[in-house]
BALOMAR-417061 format. One record per residue: residue in three letters; chain; x, y, z of N, C-alpha, C in turn. Coordinates in steps of 0.05 Angstrom, whole numbers, plus 5000, padded with zeros to 4 digits. Layout:
# residues N
[node ALA; A; [X; Y; Z]; [X; Y; Z]; [X; Y; Z]]
...
# end
This chain:
# residues 275
[node UNK; A; [6601; 3078; 2832]; [6580; 3076; 2811]; [6593; 3081; 2783]]
[node UNK; A; [6586; 3064; 2763]; [6597; 3068; 2737]; [6585; 3093; 2724]]
[node UNK; A; [6602; 3108; 2710]; [6593; 3131; 2695]; [6575; 3121; 2672]]
[node UNK; A; [6555; 3137; 2666]; [6538; 3130; 2643]; [6554; 3133; 2617]]
[node UNK; A; [6550; 3115; 2599]; [6562; 3116; 2573]; [6542; 3130; 2554]]
[node UNK; A; [6551; 3150; 2540]; [6533; 3165; 2522]; [6536; 3155; 2493]]
[node UNK; A; [6514; 3145; 2482]; [6514; 3135; 2455]; [6510; 3158; 2435]]
[node UNK; A; [6516; 3153; 2409]; [6514; 3175; 2390]; [6486; 3187; 2389]]
[node UNK; A; [6466; 3172; 2396]; [6439; 3183; 2397]; [6435; 3203; 2419]]
[node UNK; A; [6454; 3204; 2437]; [6452; 3222; 2460]; [6440; 3210; 2484]]
[node UNK; A; [6429; 3185; 2482]; [6417; 3172; 2505]; [6438; 3158; 2521]]
[node UNK; A; [6440; 3163; 2547]; [6460; 3149; 2563]; [6453; 3121; 2569]]
[node UNK; A; [6473; 3104; 2572]; [6469; 3076; 2580]; [6487; 3071; 2604]]
[node UNK; A; [6476; 3056; 2624]; [6491; 3050; 2648]; [6504; 3023; 2647]]
[node UNK; A; [6501; 3009; 2624]; [6514; 2983; 2621]; [6544; 2987; 2615]]
[node UNK; A; [6560; 2970; 2627]; [6589; 2971; 2622]; [6595; 2962; 2593]]
[node UNK; A; [6609; 2978; 2577]; [6614; 2971; 2550]; [6634; 2948; 2547]]
[node UNK; A; [6633; 2935; 2524]; [6653; 2914; 2519]; [6681; 2925; 2519]]
[node UNK; A; [6684; 2947; 2504]; [6710; 2961; 2502]; [6706; 2991; 2506]]
[node UNK; A; [6723; 3003; 2521]; [6722; 3032; 2525]; [6750; 3044; 2523]]
[node UNK; A; [6753; 3065; 2507]; [6778; 3080; 2504]; [6774; 3108; 2514]]
[node UNK; A; [6792; 3118; 2530]; [6791; 3146; 2539]; [6819; 3157; 2540]]
[node UNK; A; [6823; 3179; 2525]; [6849; 3193; 2525]; [6871; 3173; 2518]]
[node UNK; A; [6866; 3157; 2497]; [6886; 3136; 2489]; [6903; 3147; 2466]]
[node UNK; A; [6929; 3147; 2471]; [6948; 3157; 2451]; [6969; 3136; 2446]]
[node UNK; A; [6976; 3132; 2420]; [6996; 3113; 2412]; [7018; 3128; 2397]]
[node UNK; A; [7043; 3122; 2404]; [7065; 3135; 2390]; [7083; 3113; 2379]]
[node UNK; A; [7095; 3120; 2356]; [7115; 3102; 2343]; [7138; 3118; 2333]]
[node UNK; A; [7162; 3111; 2340]; [7186; 3125; 2333]; [7184; 3155; 2341]]
[node UNK; A; [7172; 3160; 2364]; [7170; 3187; 2375]; [7147; 3203; 2363]]
[node UNK; A; [7132; 3192; 2344]; [7111; 3206; 2331]; [7084; 3195; 2340]]
[node UNK; A; [7065; 3213; 2346]; [7038; 3204; 2353]; [7024; 3195; 2328]]
[node UNK; A; [7015; 3170; 2328]; [7001; 3159; 2304]; [6971; 3155; 2309]]
[node UNK; A; [6963; 3156; 2334]; [6934; 3153; 2341]; [6928; 3167; 2367]]
[node UNK; A; [6906; 3182; 2366]; [6896; 3195; 2390]; [6866; 3193; 2391]]
[node UNK; A; [6856; 3178; 2412]; [6827; 3174; 2415]; [6818; 3186; 2441]]
[node UNK; A; [6802; 3207; 2439]; [6792; 3221; 2463]; [6772; 3203; 2478]]
[node UNK; A; [6753; 3191; 2463]; [6733; 3174; 2476]; [6720; 3156; 2455]]
[node UNK; A; [6717; 3131; 2462]; [6704; 3111; 2445]; [6693; 3089; 2463]]
[node UNK; A; [6670; 3079; 2456]; [6660; 3055; 2470]; [6646; 3037; 2450]]
[node UNK; A; [6647; 3012; 2454]; [6633; 2992; 2439]; [6616; 2976; 2458]]
[node UNK; A; [6590; 2978; 2456]; [6572; 2964; 2474]; [6571; 2934; 2468]]
[node UNK; A; [6563; 2919; 2488]; [6559; 2890; 2483]; [6538; 2887; 2461]]
[node UNK; A; [6544; 2871; 2441]; [6525; 2865; 2420]; [6522; 2886; 2399]]
[node UNK; A; [6537; 2907; 2400]; [6535; 2930; 2381]; [6552; 2925; 2356]]
[node UNK; A; [6542; 2934; 2333]; [6557; 2933; 2308]; [6564; 2961; 2299]]
[node UNK; A; [6589; 2965; 2291]; [6600; 2992; 2284]; [6618; 2989; 2260]]
[node UNK; A; [6618; 3010; 2243]; [6637; 3011; 2220]; [6655; 3035; 2225]]
[node UNK; A; [6681; 3030; 2220]; [6701; 3051; 2221]; [6712; 3056; 2193]]
[node UNK; A; [6708; 3081; 2183]; [6714; 3087; 2156]; [6736; 3109; 2155]]
[node UNK; A; [6755; 3105; 2137]; [6776; 3125; 2134]; [6795; 3118; 2112]]
[node UNK; A; [6811; 3137; 2103]; [6830; 3131; 2081]; [6853; 3114; 2092]]
[node UNK; A; [6869; 3104; 2073]; [6893; 3089; 2080]; [6912; 3108; 2096]]
[node UNK; A; [6924; 3096; 2117]; [6942; 3112; 2133]; [6929; 3130; 2154]]
[node UNK; A; [6903; 3127; 2157]; [6889; 3144; 2176]; [6890; 3134; 2205]]
[node UNK; A; [6900; 3109; 2209]; [6903; 3098; 2236]; [6883; 3077; 2243]]
[node UNK; A; [6868; 3068; 2223]; [6846; 3048; 2229]; [6857; 3022; 2240]]
[node UNK; A; [6879; 3012; 2227]; [6890; 2986; 2237]; [6902; 2989; 2264]]
[node UNK; A; [6915; 3012; 2270]; [6926; 3017; 2296]; [6904; 3018; 2317]]
[node UNK; A; [6881; 3030; 2310]; [6858; 3031; 2327]; [6849; 3003; 2335]]
[node UNK; A; [6848; 2984; 2315]; [6840; 2957; 2321]; [6861; 2943; 2338]]
[node UNK; A; [6886; 2948; 2333]; [6908; 2936; 2349]; [6907; 2946; 2377]]
[node UNK; A; [6898; 2970; 2382]; [6895; 2981; 2409]; [6874; 2965; 2424]]
[node UNK; A; [6852; 2959; 2410]; [6830; 2944; 2422]; [6838; 2915; 2428]]
[node UNK; A; [6853; 2903; 2409]; [6861; 2875; 2413]; [6886; 2872; 2429]]
[node UNK; A; [6897; 2894; 2439]; [6921; 2895; 2455]; [6947; 2886; 2440]]
[node UNK; A; [6947; 2890; 2414]; [6971; 2885; 2399]; [6990; 2909; 2401]]
[node UNK; A; [6979; 2933; 2406]; [6995; 2956; 2413]; [6984; 2968; 2439]]
[node UNK; A; [7001; 2984; 2452]; [6993; 2994; 2478]; [6994; 3025; 2477]]
[node UNK; A; [6976; 3038; 2492]; [6976; 3067; 2493]; [6996; 3078; 2513]]
[node UNK; A; [7001; 3104; 2511]; [7018; 3117; 2531]; [7005; 3114; 2559]]
[node UNK; A; [7021; 3112; 2579]; [7011; 3108; 2606]; [6995; 3133; 2615]]
[node UNK; A; [6973; 3128; 2629]; [6957; 3149; 2641]; [6950; 3140; 2669]]
[node UNK; A; [6947; 3159; 2688]; [6938; 3151; 2715]; [6911; 3138; 2714]]
[node UNK; A; [6893; 3148; 2696]; [6868; 3134; 2691]; [6872; 3117; 2666]]
[node UNK; A; [6870; 3090; 2669]; [6876; 3072; 2646]; [6861; 3079; 2621]]
[node UNK; A; [6875; 3082; 2598]; [6862; 3090; 2573]; [6844; 3069; 2560]]
[node UNK; A; [6850; 3043; 2566]; [6835; 3021; 2554]; [6823; 3004; 2575]]
[node UNK; A; [6797; 3000; 2573]; [6783; 2982; 2591]; [6768; 2961; 2575]]
[node UNK; A; [6768; 2937; 2585]; [6753; 2915; 2573]; [6733; 2905; 2593]]
[node UNK; A; [6708; 2909; 2587]; [6686; 2902; 2605]; [6691; 2915; 2633]]
[node UNK; A; [6699; 2940; 2632]; [6703; 2955; 2656]; [6729; 2951; 2670]]
[node UNK; A; [6746; 2932; 2661]; [6771; 2926; 2675]; [6795; 2935; 2658]]
[node UNK; A; [6815; 2945; 2671]; [6840; 2952; 2657]; [6860; 2929; 2660]]
[node UNK; A; [6852; 2907; 2673]; [6870; 2885; 2678]; [6861; 2859; 2664]]
[node UNK; A; [6845; 2862; 2643]; [6836; 2838; 2629]; [6861; 2824; 2616]]
[node UNK; A; [6861; 2798; 2616]; [6884; 2784; 2605]; [6881; 2782; 2575]]
[node UNK; A; [6903; 2777; 2561]; [6903; 2774; 2532]; [6886; 2750; 2525]]
[node UNK; A; [6886; 2729; 2541]; [6870; 2706; 2535]; [6840; 2713; 2536]]
[node UNK; A; [6831; 2729; 2555]; [6804; 2737; 2557]; [6795; 2753; 2532]]
[node UNK; A; [6813; 2771; 2523]; [6807; 2788; 2500]; [6805; 2771; 2475]]
[node UNK; A; [6824; 2752; 2472]; [6824; 2735; 2448]; [6799; 2717; 2447]]
[node UNK; A; [6789; 2708; 2471]; [6765; 2692; 2471]; [6741; 2708; 2463]]
[node UNK; A; [6741; 2734; 2469]; [6718; 2751; 2463]; [6718; 2761; 2434]]
[node UNK; A; [6740; 2760; 2420]; [6742; 2773; 2394]; [6752; 2753; 2373]]
[node UNK; A; [6740; 2754; 2349]; [6749; 2739; 2326]; [6757; 2759; 2305]]
[node UNK; A; [6781; 2757; 2295]; [6792; 2777; 2276]; [6797; 2766; 2248]]
[node UNK; A; [6788; 2781; 2228]; [6793; 2774; 2200]; [6806; 2798; 2187]]
[node UNK; A; [6829; 2793; 2173]; [6842; 2814; 2158]; [6853; 2803; 2133]]
[node UNK; A; [6855; 2820; 2113]; [6866; 2811; 2087]; [6895; 2803; 2090]]
[node UNK; A; [6910; 2815; 2109]; [6938; 2809; 2113]; [6942; 2780; 2122]]
[node UNK; A; [6922; 2769; 2136]; [6925; 2741; 2144]; [6928; 2722; 2120]]
[node UNK; A; [6914; 2729; 2099]; [6915; 2712; 2075]; [6943; 2710; 2064]]
[node UNK; A; [6958; 2732; 2065]; [6985; 2733; 2055]; [7004; 2715; 2071]]
[node UNK; A; [6996; 2708; 2096]; [7013; 2692; 2114]; [7009; 2662; 2109]]
[node UNK; A; [6989; 2654; 2094]; [6984; 2626; 2089]; [7002; 2617; 2066]]
[node UNK; A; [7021; 2600; 2072]; [7040; 2591; 2051]; [7044; 2560; 2052]]
[node UNK; A; [7026; 2546; 2064]; [7028; 2517; 2066]; [7003; 2504; 2054]]
[node UNK; A; [7007; 2480; 2044]; [6985; 2465; 2032]; [6971; 2448; 2054]]
[node UNK; A; [6949; 2458; 2064]; [6934; 2444; 2085]; [6904; 2446; 2077]]
[node UNK; A; [6888; 2428; 2087]; [6859; 2430; 2082]; [6848; 2456; 2094]]
[node UNK; A; [6828; 2467; 2081]; [6816; 2492; 2091]; [6805; 2488; 2119]]
[node UNK; A; [6795; 2464; 2125]; [6785; 2458; 2152]; [6806; 2462; 2173]]
[node UNK; A; [6832; 2456; 2167]; [6853; 2460; 2186]; [6858; 2489; 2192]]
[node UNK; A; [6855; 2506; 2172]; [6857; 2535; 2176]; [6836; 2544; 2196]]
[node UNK; A; [6811; 2534; 2192]; [6789; 2542; 2210]; [6794; 2531; 2238]]
[node UNK; A; [6802; 2506; 2240]; [6808; 2495; 2267]; [6830; 2509; 2281]]
[node UNK; A; [6848; 2521; 2266]; [6870; 2536; 2278]; [6860; 2560; 2295]]
[node UNK; A; [6836; 2569; 2289]; [6824; 2591; 2305]; [6820; 2583; 2334]]
[node UNK; A; [6818; 2557; 2339]; [6814; 2547; 2367]; [6840; 2549; 2382]]
[node UNK; A; [6863; 2551; 2368]; [6889; 2553; 2380]; [6902; 2580; 2377]]
[node UNK; A; [6888; 2598; 2363]; [6899; 2625; 2358]; [6921; 2624; 2337]]
[node UNK; A; [6919; 2606; 2318]; [6940; 2603; 2297]; [6927; 2600; 2270]]
[node UNK; A; [6943; 2603; 2249]; [6934; 2598; 2222]; [6940; 2569; 2215]]
[node UNK; A; [6921; 2552; 2220]; [6926; 2523; 2217]; [6931; 2511; 2244]]
[node UNK; A; [6932; 2485; 2244]; [6936; 2470; 2269]; [6965; 2470; 2277]]
[node UNK; A; [6973; 2479; 2301]; [7001; 2480; 2309]; [7013; 2452; 2310]]
[node UNK; A; [7039; 2451; 2306]; [7053; 2425; 2309]; [7050; 2415; 2337]]
[node UNK; A; [7049; 2389; 2339]; [7046; 2375; 2365]; [7019; 2380; 2378]]
[node UNK; A; [7000; 2390; 2363]; [6973; 2393; 2373]; [6955; 2374; 2357]]
[node UNK; A; [6936; 2362; 2370]; [6917; 2344; 2357]; [6889; 2356; 2359]]
[node UNK; A; [6876; 2356; 2336]; [6848; 2366; 2335]; [6829; 2343; 2342]]
[node UNK; A; [6813; 2348; 2362]; [6794; 2327; 2371]; [6770; 2326; 2351]]
[node UNK; A; [6755; 2305; 2354]; [6731; 2302; 2337]; [6712; 2325; 2342]]
[node UNK; A; [6710; 2333; 2368]; [6692; 2355; 2375]; [6702; 2381; 2362]]
[node UNK; A; [6728; 2386; 2362]; [6739; 2410; 2350]; [6736; 2410; 2320]]
[node UNK; A; [6738; 2387; 2307]; [6733; 2385; 2279]; [6704; 2391; 2273]]
[node UNK; A; [6686; 2382; 2290]; [6658; 2388; 2286]; [6653; 2418; 2289]]
[node UNK; A; [6667; 2431; 2307]; [6664; 2460; 2310]; [6673; 2474; 2284]]
[node UNK; A; [6695; 2465; 2273]; [6706; 2478; 2249]; [6686; 2474; 2226]]
[node UNK; A; [6675; 2450; 2223]; [6656; 2445; 2201]; [6630; 2460; 2205]]
[node UNK; A; [6622; 2464; 2230]; [6598; 2479; 2236]; [6601; 2508; 2228]]
[node UNK; A; [6625; 2519; 2234]; [6631; 2547; 2227]; [6630; 2551; 2197]]
[node UNK; A; [6642; 2531; 2182]; [6642; 2533; 2153]; [6613; 2530; 2142]]
[node UNK; A; [6598; 2512; 2154]; [6570; 2508; 2145]; [6554; 2534; 2150]]
[node UNK; A; [6559; 2548; 2172]; [6544; 2573; 2177]; [6549; 2593; 2155]]
[node UNK; A; [6572; 2592; 2143]; [6579; 2611; 2122]; [6573; 2600; 2094]]
[node UNK; A; [6562; 2576; 2093]; [6555; 2564; 2067]; [6579; 2554; 2051]]
[node UNK; A; [6601; 2547; 2065]; [6625; 2537; 2051]; [6634; 2510; 2061]]
[node UNK; A; [6615; 2494; 2070]; [6621; 2467; 2080]; [6636; 2450; 2060]]
[node UNK; A; [6630; 2454; 2034]; [6642; 2438; 2013]; [6672; 2444; 2009]]
[node UNK; A; [6682; 2465; 2021]; [6710; 2472; 2019]; [6727; 2459; 2040]]
[node UNK; A; [6715; 2445; 2059]; [6730; 2435; 2083]; [6755; 2419; 2075]]
[node UNK; A; [6753; 2402; 2056]; [6775; 2384; 2049]; [6793; 2396; 2027]]
[node UNK; A; [6786; 2419; 2016]; [6802; 2431; 1995]; [6828; 2443; 2005]]
[node UNK; A; [6849; 2441; 1990]; [6875; 2453; 1996]; [6871; 2483; 1996]]
[node UNK; A; [6878; 2496; 2018]; [6874; 2525; 2021]; [6888; 2541; 1999]]
[node UNK; A; [6911; 2530; 1989]; [6927; 2544; 1968]; [6914; 2542; 1941]]
[node UNK; A; [6893; 2525; 1938]; [6880; 2523; 1912]; [6854; 2538; 1910]]
[node UNK; A; [6846; 2551; 1932]; [6821; 2566; 1933]; [6824; 2593; 1920]]
[node UNK; A; [6803; 2604; 1910]; [6803; 2632; 1901]; [6807; 2650; 1925]]
[node UNK; A; [6815; 2675; 1919]; [6819; 2694; 1941]; [6794; 2698; 1957]]
[node UNK; A; [6771; 2700; 1944]; [6746; 2703; 1958]; [6738; 2679; 1975]]
[node UNK; A; [6743; 2655; 1965]; [6738; 2631; 1980]; [6756; 2630; 2005]]
[node UNK; A; [6781; 2636; 2001]; [6800; 2635; 2024]; [6793; 2656; 2045]]
[node UNK; A; [6783; 2679; 2036]; [6775; 2700; 2055]; [6751; 2690; 2072]]
[node UNK; A; [6732; 2676; 2060]; [6710; 2665; 2075]; [6719; 2643; 2094]]
[node UNK; A; [6740; 2628; 2087]; [6751; 2609; 2105]; [6763; 2623; 2130]]
[node UNK; A; [6775; 2646; 2125]; [6786; 2661; 2148]; [6763; 2672; 2166]]
[node UNK; A; [6741; 2679; 2154]; [6718; 2687; 2170]; [6708; 2664; 2187]]
[node UNK; A; [6707; 2640; 2176]; [6700; 2616; 2191]; [6720; 2612; 2214]]
[node UNK; A; [6746; 2616; 2208]; [6766; 2614; 2229]; [6761; 2633; 2253]]
[node UNK; A; [6753; 2658; 2246]; [6747; 2677; 2267]; [6722; 2670; 2282]]
[node UNK; A; [6704; 2655; 2269]; [6678; 2648; 2281]; [6679; 2623; 2298]]
[node UNK; A; [6699; 2606; 2294]; [6699; 2579; 2304]; [6698; 2578; 2335]]
[node UNK; A; [6709; 2597; 2349]; [6708; 2596; 2378]; [6685; 2613; 2390]]
[node UNK; A; [6666; 2620; 2373]; [6642; 2634; 2381]; [6648; 2660; 2397]]
[node UNK; A; [6662; 2679; 2384]; [6669; 2703; 2398]; [6646; 2722; 2402]]
[node UNK; A; [6649; 2741; 2420]; [6628; 2761; 2425]; [6627; 2782; 2404]]
[node UNK; A; [6649; 2787; 2391]; [6650; 2807; 2370]; [6668; 2798; 2348]]
[node UNK; A; [6660; 2802; 2323]; [6677; 2796; 2300]; [6689; 2822; 2289]]
[node UNK; A; [6715; 2823; 2286]; [6729; 2846; 2276]; [6738; 2841; 2248]]
[node UNK; A; [6728; 2857; 2229]; [6736; 2854; 2201]; [6753; 2878; 2194]]
[node UNK; A; [6779; 2873; 2189]; [6798; 2894; 2182]; [6803; 2894; 2152]]
[node UNK; A; [6791; 2912; 2138]; [6793; 2914; 2109]; [6787; 2887; 2096]]
[node UNK; A; [6763; 2876; 2100]; [6758; 2848; 2091]; [6756; 2845; 2061]]
[node UNK; A; [6751; 2866; 2046]; [6748; 2863; 2017]; [6772; 2872; 2001]]
[node UNK; A; [6794; 2879; 2015]; [6818; 2887; 2001]; [6828; 2863; 1984]]
[node UNK; A; [6834; 2869; 1959]; [6846; 2848; 1941]; [6826; 2829; 1929]]
[node UNK; A; [6800; 2833; 1933]; [6780; 2815; 1923]; [6768; 2826; 1896]]
[node UNK; A; [6761; 2807; 1879]; [6746; 2815; 1855]; [6717; 2819; 1862]]
[node UNK; A; [6700; 2829; 1843]; [6672; 2834; 1850]; [6657; 2810; 1862]]
[node UNK; A; [6663; 2786; 1851]; [6650; 2762; 1862]; [6658; 2757; 1891]]
[node UNK; A; [6684; 2760; 1896]; [6694; 2756; 1924]; [6682; 2777; 1943]]
[node UNK; A; [6681; 2802; 1934]; [6669; 2823; 1950]; [6640; 2817; 1957]]
[node UNK; A; [6625; 2808; 1937]; [6597; 2801; 1940]; [6594; 2780; 1962]]
[node UNK; A; [6609; 2758; 1960]; [6606; 2736; 1980]; [6615; 2744; 2008]]
[node UNK; A; [6637; 2760; 2010]; [6646; 2768; 2037]; [6626; 2788; 2049]]
[node UNK; A; [6616; 2807; 2033]; [6596; 2826; 2044]; [6570; 2811; 2052]]
[node UNK; A; [6562; 2791; 2036]; [6539; 2776; 2043]; [6543; 2760; 2069]]
[node UNK; A; [6567; 2749; 2072]; [6573; 2734; 2097]; [6572; 2753; 2121]]
[node UNK; A; [6583; 2777; 2119]; [6582; 2796; 2141]; [6554; 2804; 2147]]
[node UNK; A; [6538; 2809; 2127]; [6510; 2816; 2131]; [6495; 2794; 2146]]
[node UNK; A; [6499; 2769; 2137]; [6485; 2747; 2149]; [6493; 2742; 2178]]
[node UNK; A; [6518; 2746; 2184]; [6527; 2743; 2212]; [6515; 2765; 2230]]
[node UNK; A; [6515; 2790; 2219]; [6503; 2812; 2235]; [6473; 2808; 2238]]
[node UNK; A; [6460; 2798; 2217]; [6431; 2793; 2218]; [6425; 2771; 2239]]
[node UNK; A; [6443; 2752; 2242]; [6440; 2730; 2261]; [6445; 2739; 2290]]
[node UNK; A; [6453; 2764; 2294]; [6457; 2775; 2321]; [6486; 2777; 2329]]
[node UNK; A; [6505; 2771; 2310]; [6533; 2774; 2317]; [6541; 2803; 2318]]
[node UNK; A; [6557; 2811; 2337]; [6567; 2838; 2339]; [6591; 2840; 2319]]
[node UNK; A; [6591; 2862; 2303]; [6611; 2866; 2283]; [6624; 2893; 2286]]
[node UNK; A; [6651; 2893; 2285]; [6667; 2918; 2283]; [6681; 2917; 2256]]
[node UNK; A; [6672; 2933; 2238]; [6682; 2933; 2210]; [6700; 2957; 2205]]
[node UNK; A; [6724; 2951; 2195]; [6743; 2972; 2188]; [6746; 2972; 2158]]
[node UNK; A; [6741; 2995; 2145]; [6742; 2995; 2116]; [6746; 3023; 2104]]
[node UNK; A; [6752; 3024; 2078]; [6750; 3050; 2065]; [6730; 3049; 2042]]
[node UNK; A; [6713; 3028; 2042]; [6692; 3025; 2023]; [6665; 3028; 2036]]
[node UNK; A; [6649; 3049; 2031]; [6623; 3051; 2042]; [6605; 3027; 2035]]
[node UNK; A; [6611; 3015; 2011]; [6595; 2992; 2002]; [6598; 2968; 2021]]
[node UNK; A; [6619; 2967; 2037]; [6622; 2945; 2056]; [6602; 2946; 2079]]
[node UNK; A; [6591; 2969; 2084]; [6575; 2974; 2108]; [6546; 2964; 2103]]
[node UNK; A; [6539; 2942; 2115]; [6513; 2929; 2110]; [6491; 2943; 2125]]
[node UNK; A; [6466; 2934; 2120]; [6442; 2947; 2132]; [6440; 2944; 2162]]
[node UNK; A; [6454; 2923; 2173]; [6452; 2919; 2202]; [6470; 2938; 2218]]
[node UNK; A; [6488; 2951; 2204]; [6507; 2970; 2218]; [6496; 2998; 2214]]
[node UNK; A; [6489; 3011; 2236]; [6477; 3037; 2235]; [6496; 3059; 2246]]
[node UNK; A; [6515; 3051; 2262]; [6534; 3070; 2274]; [6560; 3070; 2258]]
[node UNK; A; [6569; 3094; 2251]; [6593; 3097; 2235]; [6613; 3116; 2248]]
[node UNK; A; [6638; 3109; 2249]; [6659; 3126; 2258]; [6676; 3135; 2234]]
[node UNK; A; [6684; 3160; 2233]; [6702; 3169; 2212]; [6729; 3176; 2224]]
[node UNK; A; [6750; 3166; 2212]; [6777; 3170; 2222]; [6795; 3183; 2201]]
[node UNK; A; [6810; 3203; 2210]; [6828; 3218; 2192]; [6852; 3227; 2208]]
[node UNK; A; [6876; 3223; 2197]; [6901; 3232; 2209]; [6903; 3223; 2238]]
[node UNK; A; [6896; 3198; 2243]; [6899; 3186; 2270]; [6879; 3195; 2291]]
[node UNK; A; [6857; 3207; 2282]; [6837; 3217; 2301]; [6809; 3209; 2292]]
[node UNK; A; [6792; 3204; 2311]; [6763; 3200; 2305]; [6751; 3228; 2301]]
[node UNK; A; [6742; 3233; 2277]; [6732; 3260; 2271]; [6701; 3261; 2272]]
[node UNK; A; [6688; 3238; 2272]; [6659; 3237; 2273]; [6649; 3210; 2283]]
[node UNK; A; [6626; 3210; 2296]; [6615; 3185; 2307]; [6585; 3189; 2308]]
[node UNK; A; [6570; 3175; 2291]; [6541; 3179; 2290]; [6527; 3160; 2271]]
[node UNK; A; [6502; 3165; 2266]; [6486; 3148; 2248]; [6497; 3150; 2219]]
[node UNK; A; [6497; 3127; 2205]; [6508; 3127; 2178]; [6493; 3145; 2159]]
[node UNK; A; [6468; 3149; 2163]; [6453; 3166; 2145]; [6464; 3195; 2146]]
[node UNK; A; [6475; 3202; 2169]; [6486; 3229; 2172]; [6515; 3232; 2162]]
[node UNK; A; [6529; 3209; 2163]; [6558; 3210; 2157]; [6566; 3199; 2130]]
[node UNK; A; [6549; 3182; 2118]; [6556; 3172; 2091]; [6545; 3190; 2070]]
[node UNK; A; [6551; 3215; 2071]; [6542; 3235; 2052]; [6566; 3243; 2035]]
[node UNK; A; [6560; 3255; 2012]; [6581; 3264; 1994]; [6599; 3285; 2008]]
[node UNK; A; [6586; 3303; 2022]; [6601; 3324; 2036]; [6620; 3313; 2056]]
[node UNK; A; [6610; 3295; 2073]; [6626; 3283; 2095]; [6649; 3267; 2083]]
[node UNK; A; [6644; 3250; 2063]; [6665; 3233; 2052]; [6684; 3249; 2034]]
[node UNK; A; [6675; 3270; 2022]; [6694; 3288; 2007]; [6714; 3300; 2026]]
[node UNK; A; [6705; 3308; 2049]; [6723; 3320; 2069]; [6741; 3299; 2080]]
[node UNK; A; [6731; 3274; 2084]; [6747; 3253; 2096]; [6769; 3244; 2077]]
[node UNK; A; [6763; 3240; 2051]; [6782; 3230; 2032]; [6796; 3251; 2016]]
[node UNK; A; [6787; 3276; 2019]; [6799; 3300; 2006]; [6798; 3298; 1976]]
[node UNK; A; [6777; 3287; 1966]; [6771; 3287; 1937]; [6741; 3291; 1934]]
[node UNK; A; [6731; 3303; 1912]; [6702; 3306; 1909]; [6688; 3279; 1905]]
[node UNK; A; [6669; 3273; 1923]; [6654; 3248; 1921]; [6625; 3253; 1924]]
[node UNK; A; [6609; 3236; 1913]; [6580; 3235; 1917]; [6573; 3207; 1925]]
[node UNK; A; [6552; 3205; 1941]; [6543; 3179; 1950]; [6513; 3175; 1942]]
[node UNK; A; [6506; 3150; 1940]; [6478; 3144; 1933]; [6470; 3120; 1950]]
[node UNK; A; [6444; 3118; 1957]; [6434; 3095; 1971]; [6423; 3076; 1951]]
[node UNK; A; [6436; 3053; 1948]; [6429; 3032; 1929]; [6416; 3009; 1944]]
[node UNK; A; [6389; 3009; 1945]; [6375; 2990; 1962]; [6380; 2997; 1991]]
[node UNK; A; [6393; 2979; 2005]; [6398; 2984; 2034]; [6428; 2989; 2039]]
[node UNK; A; [6443; 2996; 2018]; [6472; 2999; 2021]; [6481; 3025; 2007]]
[node UNK; A; [6498; 3040; 2020]; [6510; 3064; 2008]; [6533; 3057; 1990]]
[node UNK; A; [6536; 3073; 1969]; [6558; 3069; 1951]; [6568; 3096; 1941]]
[node UNK; A; [6593; 3096; 1932]; [6604; 3120; 1919]; [6591; 3122; 1891]]
[node UNK; A; [6577; 3143; 1887]; [6561; 3146; 1862]; [6578; 3157; 1839]]
[node UNK; A; [6595; 3177; 1846]; [6611; 3189; 1825]; [6632; 3207; 1837]]
[node UNK; A; [6652; 3214; 1822]; [6673; 3233; 1831]; [6676; 3252; 1808]]
[node UNK; A; [6679; 3278; 1813]; [6681; 3298; 1792]; [6703; 3318; 1799]]
# end
């Protein structure tokens, strides 16, 4: 019988989570950089992971996507839908990933639509010796239309603004209809207009029922559809609970080690002041 999964509310669930981590430790150059005692992400759930730079957030995501591996344990530290033997192909089908670092890797002049279609092949753009079918082109255009950027399909990706290119990458993550969208610092490097459009895109996807795992150091990135927040510091999850309890001045001051205040601006928390 599967063990019950306990949610932050305290209510147990007997459903097998999409991802589960137990006693998962990652070391690099002999130094422990991440230690997760317990974490689960339920099917269809949206979660935000908040923490300062260098706190281990990206390593945490790489552990989930199997880009890094934990130390061996007799009881497997990482399970995907209850299995410790899920293939990388299964995990990639279930997850769509967007990160600001992807944008830095785009150095070729291709139509934005080709970047989106590349998500069907797990690449940034269409790989050499691969042909995109009419059906796959339609998938790419549908993903762009869902984000309201259909007019960018034929534009050279290198001529787009940073915010436009970031939304193209969101469409790339969306094109294969994943079970969960992972946003790793999606607003890094964006101007206020770019942040507005990316945050709006994330909100609309979550509102449409998409599961979102958001990694950020900006409370303003956390939209109204995300109610569960994790706080990470020094490679450890230090809190897991409702955002109303964790997006407070006291909690964030302790997390970032500077005096902070927060305010609820409509349906979104923001840093109000620092003194």
